C-alpha positions as CSV (number, residue, x, y, z in Angstrom):
1,X,-49.4,-35.8,27.7
2,X,-46.4,-35.9,25.5
3,X,-47.1,-39.4,24.0
4,X,-50.7,-38.2,23.1
5,X,-48.9,-35.2,21.1
6,X,-46.6,-37.8,19.8
7,X,-49.7,-39.7,18.8
8,X,-51.5,-37.3,16.9
9,X,-48.2,-36.3,14.8
10,X,-47.6,-39.5,13.9
11,X,-51.8,-39.7,12.7
12,X,-51.4,-36.3,11.1
13,X,-48.1,-37.1,9.6
14,X,-50.1,-41.0,8.6
15,X,-52.9,-39.0,7.0
16,X,-50.9,-36.6,5.1
17,X,-48.9,-39.5,3.4
18,X,-51.9,-41.3,2.6
19,X,-53.5,-37.8,1.4
20,X,-50.4,-37.1,-0.9
21,X,-50.4,-40.8,-1.9
22,X,-53.4,-40.6,-4.2
23,X,-52.1,-37.7,-5.5
24,X,-49.5,-39.7,-7.3
25,X,-46.9,-38.1,-4.8
26,X,-44.0,-40.7,-3.0
27,X,-43.0,-40.4,0.2
28,X,-39.7,-38.8,-1.1
29,X,-41.5,-36.0,-2.9
30,X,-43.6,-35.2,0.3
31,X,-40.6,-34.8,2.3
32,X,-38.9,-32.3,-0.2
33,X,-42.0,-30.1,0.9
34,X,-39.7,-27.5,3.0
35,X,-40.9,-24.8,5.3
36,X,-40.6,-21.0,4.0
37,X,-36.7,-21.2,5.5
38,X,-35.7,-24.1,3.1
39,X,-37.1,-22.1,0.3
40,X,-34.9,-22.1,-2.6
41,X,-34.7,-18.9,-4.2
42,X,-34.3,-18.4,-8.0
43,X,-33.1,-15.5,-10.4
44,X,-33.8,-15.6,-13.9
45,X,-31.2,-14.4,-16.3
46,X,-32.3,-13.7,-19.8
47,X,-36.3,-13.7,-20.2
48,X,-35.8,-14.8,-23.6
49,X,-38.1,-16.5,-25.7
50,X,-36.8,-20.2,-24.8
51,X,-37.7,-19.0,-21.2
52,X,-41.0,-17.5,-21.6
53,X,-42.0,-21.0,-23.8
54,X,-40.2,-23.6,-22.3
55,X,-38.0,-23.5,-19.3
56,X,-40.9,-21.4,-17.2
57,X,-43.5,-23.9,-17.5
58,X,-41.3,-27.1,-17.0
59,X,-40.2,-25.0,-13.6
60,X,-44.2,-24.0,-12.6
61,X,-44.9,-27.7,-12.9
62,X,-42.5,-28.8,-10.1
63,X,-41.5,-25.8,-7.6
64,X,-44.3,-25.9,-5.4
65,X,-43.5,-29.5,-4.6
66,X,-39.9,-29.2,-4.2
67,X,-40.7,-25.5,-2.6
68,X,-38.7,-23.3,-5.2
69,X,-39.7,-19.9,-6.1
70,X,-38.7,-17.0,-8.4
71,X,-37.8,-13.7,-7.0
72,X,-36.0,-11.6,-9.6
73,X,-35.2,-11.7,-13.1
74,X,-32.5,-9.8,-14.8
75,X,-32.3,-8.7,-18.2
76,X,-30.6,-5.6,-19.9
77,X,-33.6,-4.7,-22.6
78,X,-36.1,-2.6,-20.5
79,X,-39.1,-3.9,-22.4
80,X,-38.4,-7.7,-21.6
81,X,-37.5,-7.1,-18.3
82,X,-40.4,-5.4,-17.5
83,X,-42.5,-7.8,-19.7
84,X,-40.9,-10.9,-17.5
85,X,-41.6,-8.8,-14.0
86,X,-45.0,-8.3,-14.4
87,X,-45.5,-12.2,-16.4
88,X,-43.7,-14.0,-13.6
89,X,-45.7,-11.5,-10.4
90,X,-48.8,-13.2,-12.3
91,X,-47.5,-16.7,-12.5
92,X,-45.8,-16.9,-8.9
93,X,-48.5,-15.1,-7.1
94,X,-45.5,-12.4,-5.8
95,X,-43.8,-9.4,-6.5
96,X,-40.6,-10.4,-8.9
97,X,-37.8,-7.9,-8.7
98,X,-36.7,-6.6,-12.0
99,X,-32.9,-6.1,-12.1
100,X,-31.1,-4.2,-15.1
101,X,-28.0,-6.3,-15.0
102,X,-26.9,-9.3,-13.2
103,X,-24.5,-7.1,-11.0
104,X,-27.9,-5.9,-9.3
105,X,-29.2,-9.5,-9.3
106,X,-26.1,-10.9,-7.9
107,X,-26.2,-7.9,-5.0
108,X,-29.6,-10.1,-3.5
109,X,-29.6,-11.7,-0.5
110,X,-30.5,-15.0,0.1
111,X,-30.4,-16.1,-4.0
112,X,-29.6,-19.8,-4.2
113,X,-30.0,-20.4,-7.7
114,X,-30.2,-19.2,-11.8
115,X,-31.6,-20.1,-14.9
116,X,-29.2,-18.9,-17.6
117,X,-31.2,-18.7,-21.0
118,X,-29.3,-15.8,-22.6
119,X,-27.7,-15.3,-25.9
120,X,-25.9,-18.3,-27.1
121,X,-22.4,-17.3,-26.6
122,X,-22.9,-15.6,-22.9
123,X,-24.4,-18.7,-22.0
124,X,-20.9,-20.0,-20.2
125,X,-19.9,-16.4,-19.1
126,X,-23.2,-16.0,-17.1
127,X,-22.8,-19.9,-15.9
128,X,-19.3,-18.2,-14.2
129,X,-20.9,-15.2,-13.1
130,X,-23.4,-17.2,-11.6
131,X,-21.0,-19.8,-9.8
132,X,-19.0,-17.1,-8.5
133,X,-21.9,-15.8,-7.0
134,X,-22.5,-19.2,-5.1
135,X,-25.4,-20.0,-7.0
136,X,-26.7,-23.1,-8.6
137,X,-26.8,-23.2,-12.4
138,X,-29.4,-24.2,-15.0
139,X,-27.8,-23.3,-18.1
140,X,-29.5,-23.4,-21.4
141,X,-27.1,-24.8,-24.4
142,X,-25.2,-24.4,-26.6
143,X,-22.6,-24.5,-23.0
144,X,-19.8,-22.4,-25.1
145,X,-18.9,-21.3,-28.4
146,X,-15.3,-20.9,-27.7
147,X,-13.1,-22.9,-26.4
148,X,-11.4,-20.1,-23.9
149,X,-15.4,-19.5,-22.5
150,X,-15.6,-23.4,-22.5
151,X,-12.4,-23.9,-20.6
152,X,-13.1,-21.1,-18.1
153,X,-16.6,-21.9,-17.1
154,X,-15.3,-25.5,-16.6
155,X,-12.5,-24.5,-14.6
156,X,-15.2,-22.0,-13.0
157,X,-17.7,-24.6,-12.0
158,X,-15.2,-27.9,-10.8
159,X,-13.8,-25.0,-8.3
160,X,-17.5,-24.0,-7.0
161,X,-18.7,-27.3,-6.1
162,X,-22.1,-26.0,-7.2
163,X,-25.0,-27.8,-9.1
164,X,-24.8,-27.0,-12.9
165,X,-27.5,-28.5,-15.4
166,X,-26.6,-28.2,-19.1
167,X,-30.3,-27.7,-20.7
168,X,-29.5,-31.2,-22.4
169,X,-32.8,-32.0,-22.0
170,X,-32.5,-35.4,-23.8
171,X,-30.6,-36.5,-20.8
172,X,-34.2,-36.6,-18.5
173,X,-35.7,-38.7,-21.2
174,X,-36.8,-42.4,-20.6
175,X,-36.3,-43.6,-23.9
176,X,-33.0,-42.2,-24.3
177,X,-32.4,-43.4,-21.0
178,X,-32.9,-46.9,-22.4
179,X,-31.2,-46.5,-25.7
180,X,-27.9,-45.9,-23.7
181,X,-28.2,-48.5,-21.7
182,X,-28.9,-50.8,-24.6
183,X,-25.8,-49.8,-26.3
184,X,-23.6,-49.5,-23.1
185,X,-24.8,-52.9,-21.8
186,X,-23.1,-54.4,-25.4
187,X,-26.2,-55.8,-26.8
188,X,-26.4,-53.3,-29.8
189,X,-22.7,-53.6,-30.8
190,X,-20.2,-51.8,-32.0
191,X,-21.3,-48.2,-33.3
192,X,-20.0,-48.2,-36.8
193,X,-22.5,-45.1,-37.4
194,X,-24.3,-42.2,-36.5
195,X,-26.6,-40.5,-38.8
196,X,-28.1,-37.1,-37.5
197,X,-30.3,-34.8,-39.3
198,X,-32.5,-31.7,-38.5
199,X,-34.6,-29.9,-40.9
200,X,-37.0,-26.9,-41.3
201,X,-38.8,-24.8,-43.8
202,X,-39.4,-21.4,-42.0
203,X,-38.2,-17.9,-43.5
204,X,-38.6,-16.5,-39.9
205,X,-36.6,-18.7,-37.9
206,X,-34.4,-17.1,-36.0
207,X,-35.5,-14.1,-37.3
208,X,-37.5,-11.4,-34.9
209,X,-38.5,-8.5,-37.5
210,X,-41.7,-7.7,-35.5
211,X,-39.2,-6.5,-32.3
212,X,-36.5,-4.8,-34.6
213,X,-38.7,-1.6,-34.9
214,X,-39.5,-1.8,-31.1
215,X,-35.7,-2.0,-29.4
216,X,-33.9,1.1,-28.8
217,X,-30.3,1.3,-27.9
218,X,-30.8,3.8,-24.8
219,X,-33.7,1.0,-23.7
220,X,-30.7,-1.8,-23.2
221,X,-26.8,-2.1,-22.9
222,X,-24.8,-2.6,-25.6
223,X,-21.5,-3.4,-24.4
224,X,-22.6,-5.5,-21.7
225,X,-24.1,-7.4,-24.3
226,X,-21.0,-8.0,-26.2
227,X,-19.4,-9.5,-23.1
228,X,-16.1,-10.7,-24.5
229,X,-17.1,-10.4,-27.8
230,X,-15.7,-7.9,-31.0
231,X,-16.8,-4.6,-30.5
232,X,-19.1,-3.6,-33.2
233,X,-21.4,-0.5,-33.5
234,X,-25.4,-1.1,-32.0
235,X,-27.1,-3.5,-34.1
236,X,-30.7,-4.6,-33.4
237,X,-30.7,-7.4,-35.4
238,X,-27.5,-9.0,-34.0
239,X,-28.9,-8.2,-30.6
240,X,-32.5,-9.8,-31.2
241,X,-31.6,-12.3,-34.6
242,X,-27.7,-13.6,-32.3
243,X,-28.5,-16.9,-33.9
244,X,-27.6,-15.8,-37.7
245,X,-24.5,-13.6,-36.4
246,X,-20.9,-15.3,-35.9
247,X,-19.6,-15.1,-33.2
248,X,-22.7,-14.4,-31.2
249,X,-24.1,-17.9,-32.3
250,X,-22.5,-20.7,-34.4
251,X,-26.2,-21.1,-35.9
252,X,-26.9,-24.5,-36.8
253,X,-24.2,-26.8,-34.7
254,X,-24.9,-24.6,-31.4
255,X,-28.4,-24.3,-31.6
256,X,-29.4,-27.9,-33.2
257,X,-26.3,-30.1,-33.6
258,X,-25.6,-29.6,-29.6
259,X,-28.6,-31.8,-28.7
260,X,-27.6,-34.7,-30.7
261,X,-24.0,-34.4,-30.3
262,X,-24.3,-34.6,-27.0
263,X,-26.0,-38.2,-27.0
264,X,-23.5,-39.6,-29.5
265,X,-21.2,-38.7,-26.4
266,X,-23.2,-40.2,-24.2
267,X,-24.1,-43.7,-25.8
268,X,-20.1,-43.9,-26.9
269,X,-18.4,-42.6,-23.7
270,X,-16.5,-40.6,-25.9
271,X,-15.7,-36.9,-24.7
272,X,-15.3,-35.7,-28.7
273,X,-14.8,-36.6,-32.0
274,X,-11.5,-37.1,-33.3
275,X,-11.6,-34.6,-36.4
276,X,-14.4,-32.5,-38.2
277,X,-14.7,-31.3,-41.5
278,X,-17.8,-29.6,-42.8
279,X,-19.2,-28.2,-46.3
280,X,-22.3,-25.7,-47.0
281,X,-23.4,-22.5,-47.1
282,X,-26.1,-19.7,-47.7
283,X,-28.1,-21.1,-50.2
284,X,-31.6,-19.8,-49.8
285,X,-32.1,-17.2,-47.4
286,X,-29.9,-13.8,-48.4
287,X,-31.1,-11.9,-45.5
288,X,-27.3,-10.5,-44.2
289,X,-26.9,-13.7,-42.3
290,X,-23.2,-15.0,-41.5
291,X,-24.3,-18.5,-40.4
292,X,-25.1,-20.9,-43.4
293,X,-28.9,-22.6,-44.2
294,X,-27.4,-25.8,-44.9
295,X,-24.7,-27.8,-43.4
296,X,-23.5,-31.2,-43.6
297,X,-20.6,-32.0,-41.3
298,X,-18.8,-35.4,-40.6
299,X,-17.2,-36.7,-37.6
300,X,-14.5,-39.1,-36.8
301,X,-15.3,-40.7,-33.4
302,X,-12.9,-43.3,-31.3
303,X,-10.3,-43.9,-29.4
304,X,-7.2,-41.0,-29.5
305,X,-4.5,-43.8,-29.9
306,X,-6.5,-46.0,-32.2
307,X,-6.8,-44.7,-35.5
308,X,-8.2,-48.0,-36.9
309,X,-11.1,-48.3,-34.5
310,X,-14.5,-46.4,-33.9
311,X,-17.4,-44.9,-36.0
312,X,-18.3,-41.8,-38.2
313,X,-21.2,-39.6,-37.4
314,X,-22.8,-37.4,-39.6
315,X,-24.7,-34.0,-39.1
316,X,-26.7,-32.7,-42.0
317,X,-29.7,-29.7,-41.3
318,X,-31.1,-27.5,-43.7
319,X,-33.6,-24.4,-43.0
320,X,-35.6,-24.6,-46.1
321,X,-37.0,-27.9,-46.8
322,X,-38.1,-30.1,-43.8
323,X,-40.9,-30.5,-41.1
324,X,-38.8,-30.6,-37.7
325,X,-38.3,-34.1,-37.2
326,X,-35.0,-34.6,-35.9
327,X,-33.2,-38.2,-37.0
328,X,-31.3,-39.9,-34.8
329,X,-30.0,-43.3,-36.4
330,X,-27.6,-45.5,-35.1
331,X,-26.1,-48.4,-36.9
332,X,-24.5,-51.7,-36.2
333,X,-23.2,-54.6,-37.8
334,X,-26.5,-56.0,-36.2
335,X,-29.1,-53.1,-37.3
336,X,-30.4,-49.9,-36.5
337,X,-31.4,-47.7,-33.9
338,X,-33.8,-45.2,-34.4
339,X,-34.6,-42.5,-32.2
340,X,-37.4,-41.2,-34.3
341,X,-39.7,-44.6,-33.9
342,X,-37.9,-45.1,-31.2
343,X,-37.2,-49.0,-32.3
344,X,-34.5,-51.2,-32.4
345,X,-34.6,-53.5,-35.7
346,X,-32.4,-55.7,-37.5
347,X,-33.0,-53.8,-40.4
348,X,-29.4,-53.6,-42.3
349,X,-27.7,-56.1,-40.2
350,X,-25.9,-59.1,-41.4
351,X,-27.6,-62.0,-43.0
352,X,-27.7,-65.4,-43.3
353,X,-26.8,-65.2,-46.8
354,X,-24.1,-62.9,-46.6
355,X,-22.4,-64.2,-43.6
356,X,-22.4,-67.9,-44.9
357,X,-20.8,-67.0,-48.2
358,X,-17.5,-65.9,-45.7
359,X,-18.1,-68.3,-43.2
360,X,-19.4,-66.1,-40.9
361,X,-22.0,-66.3,-38.5
362,X,-25.5,-64.1,-39.6
363,X,-25.5,-61.2,-36.6
364,X,-28.9,-59.9,-36.3
365,X,-30.7,-57.4,-33.4
366,X,-34.1,-58.4,-31.8
367,X,-37.0,-56.1,-32.8
368,X,-37.7,-54.0,-30.0
369,X,-39.1,-50.8,-28.2
370,X,-37.1,-48.2,-26.7
371,X,-40.9,-46.2,-26.6
372,X,-41.6,-45.1,-23.2
373,X,-42.6,-41.2,-23.6
374,X,-44.7,-39.7,-26.6
375,X,-42.9,-40.0,-29.4
376,X,-43.9,-36.3,-30.9
377,X,-42.9,-34.9,-27.8
378,X,-39.7,-36.6,-27.8
379,X,-38.6,-35.5,-31.3
380,X,-39.6,-31.8,-30.7
381,X,-36.8,-29.8,-28.5
382,X,-38.9,-26.6,-28.7
383,X,-42.3,-27.2,-27.8
384,X,-43.9,-25.0,-24.6
385,X,-43.2,-27.2,-21.8
386,X,-42.4,-30.0,-23.2
387,X,-41.8,-33.8,-21.3
388,X,-38.1,-33.8,-21.6
389,X,-37.8,-30.0,-20.5
390,X,-39.9,-30.8,-18.0
391,X,-38.4,-33.6,-16.5
392,X,-35.1,-32.0,-17.1
393,X,-36.0,-29.0,-15.1
394,X,-36.9,-31.2,-12.2
395,X,-34.0,-33.0,-12.1
396,X,-32.0,-30.1,-11.6
397,X,-34.2,-29.2,-8.8
398,X,-34.2,-32.2,-7.3
399,X,-30.1,-31.8,-7.8
400,X,-30.3,-28.7,-5.9
401,X,-32.0,-30.6,-2.7
402,X,-29.9,-33.5,-2.7
403,X,-26.3,-31.9,-4.2
404,X,-26.0,-35.6,-6.2
405,X,-25.1,-34.9,-9.8
406,X,-27.6,-33.8,-12.1
407,X,-28.1,-35.6,-16.0
408,X,-26.3,-33.3,-17.7
409,X,-23.7,-32.1,-15.7
410,X,-21.3,-29.6,-16.6
411,X,-19.0,-32.0,-18.8
412,X,-21.5,-32.9,-20.7
413,X,-22.0,-29.4,-21.8
414,X,-17.9,-28.6,-21.9
415,X,-17.8,-32.1,-24.4
416,X,-20.6,-31.1,-26.8
417,X,-19.2,-27.6,-26.7
418,X,-15.9,-29.0,-28.0
419,X,-17.8,-30.8,-31.1
420,X,-19.9,-27.5,-31.8
421,X,-16.7,-25.4,-32.2
422,X,-14.4,-28.2,-33.9
423,X,-17.0,-27.5,-36.2
424,X,-17.7,-24.2,-36.2
425,X,-13.5,-23.8,-37.2
426,X,-13.9,-26.5,-40.0
427,X,-17.2,-24.0,-41.3
428,X,-15.0,-20.9,-40.9
429,X,-11.6,-22.2,-41.9
430,X,-12.2,-24.6,-44.5
431,X,-10.0,-27.1,-42.7
432,X,-10.1,-30.2,-40.7
433,X,-10.6,-29.5,-37.3
434,X,-9.1,-31.3,-34.8
435,X,-8.9,-30.9,-30.9
436,X,-5.7,-31.0,-28.4
437,X,-6.4,-32.2,-25.1
438,X,-3.3,-30.9,-23.6
439,X,-4.0,-27.4,-24.9
440,X,-7.9,-27.3,-24.8
441,X,-8.1,-25.9,-28.1
442,X,-9.1,-26.7,-31.0
443,X,-6.6,-26.7,-33.9
444,X,-7.7,-25.9,-37.9
445,X,-4.8,-25.5,-40.5
446,X,-2.3,-26.0,-38.1
447,X,-3.6,-22.8,-36.1
448,X,-5.9,-22.8,-32.6
449,X,-9.3,-21.7,-33.7
450,X,-10.3,-17.9,-32.2
451,X,-13.3,-16.1,-34.2
């Protein structure tokens, strides 16, 4: 009888495996389809546009296969909390608890993980809350906007042993992985220069005029929103349009540069710049914002003890002319690597006629393609459910399952935060900014930079 039962069980598993294989599911994927008792219960911290438009579709692409569920949403604004609960119920297929704040969220039993998609300055602090509550965390970038927050969050995550994925989704792009492998193999040669740009022409970018009339102070918790930032009187613009107002956001560095500077750290193996200077201003949009609409930052990268070795990085961004095709160009003596076209080429490399005049050999990279994903999807970091974010969300979910470090661990977020905070310090002080690794602080004009 037992042999017959074993035969039926084995035959059923084989048939299931064959069926799933026709759907493109691997045996490894099938093994992750666990019972209800093994389900990973997820809470949403912040029912924001970023969560609704991109993180949620990405989660829904994989949650059934990997047995993840959303059980609660926490948002201190009544309107978004209720909208989130209703929308998630429709998407997930069951009631989703609406929590008035994170205290209520973390009182829930059997909560295993959270997705943090709140205001920029809150990410690190909400990550600390999550890991201290025993949850794994997917945290949107920028990871932190001050070094005090970055240091506290890094320490909390490392002490917790929890899985934390930073929302630097380029690290899950196959074309970016090919680029990293190419540089790290030595085939590209030493990086000599990196040019990063991100330009838009959108008067309404980061503005929320349609929501300003809907929010009332009594429907939210302004003091809880401010967290550890200086106390200010209620201001719906700072609540809804926080990306325009320091110290709630650094604006261009935290929103866009954090993505691109992360690839510099990844490809080069360097943790942070040696120094940063910046120039720019509010040239076009005179709408009361504090953060610049135009920025050029220049970075010096290289070993701390070898000032004659390294390379320069420039980041330029304008919000009054552009079509949002963020460009990342890496240069070596042998040519260039273009992460918009996903091409490596000998353009600008050392050619025969110039090399021979100095008794040198020519140095020219081969023509080759890095493209393995849709270029348009890869180029955009803000499209709903784009392939990069979907792959990145899946990588986090798999890491929660197998307890291996994700593609963008907490150190990646910490390091891009250093670069962004150095840029903010250069912007706010007009001085060259550096990083003191012993103090773990950014210094500008001889002083530790705070606000």
